[in-house]
N, C-alpha and C positions, 0 to 999 in steps of 0.2 A: 699645714700639707702645700709641701711645691708640688707643682707640675710643669716637668721640663717641654714645654709646649716652645717649639718651632716653627718660624717665620719658613713657609718652601721657598726657595732658593730662583729668584728669579733668574731668565732665562740672560747667560752673559753675550747672547747673540738675538735682541730684543728684535732688530732688522731683519732676522732669516723669511725667506719665503719659500712655497713649493716649488717641488721643478714644473716647468713650463709656464712658470712667471715671466711673461714677455720684461723681457729691459735689466732681465739679473742677467749677474754674473757669479760665479767663484770665488771665495772669500775664505782667509784663515780662520775657522774656529774658536774663539774668544777665550772658550772656555775654556779648552786645552792646549793653546799655543799653538794648534795645528800638525799636533804630535797625534793626535786619534785613540790618545790614552788617560786617563782620570782615572787615580788611587788605585792601581791595579788594575783595572779594567778599562773596556771602550766606553770613550765618551759617551755618554747619551744625547748631548746634545748635534754633533755629527753621526754619529752609531758607527765611530773609529776611523771615519773618511777622511778626518780632520779639515775639513771643508762643509762650507755650509753657504748654500746659494743668498745673496742678500740686491736689492736693486741699487743698480747704476742712474743716477743722475736724480734722482727722485721718482724713480720709480716706483711702483706697485701698490 
């Protein structure tokens, strides 16, 4: 018997930080390439905005 167990996909934006993080800036979402769309729906990593916040200069 074979079971189809897939590893969860790692976030493409592993360096994303929460809103309000000091020294963070907007960056294009790597998962959707900044379009906000993925596989016919909204990108789950940027919630359809195409933008994520990332640390600047080692902040975070």
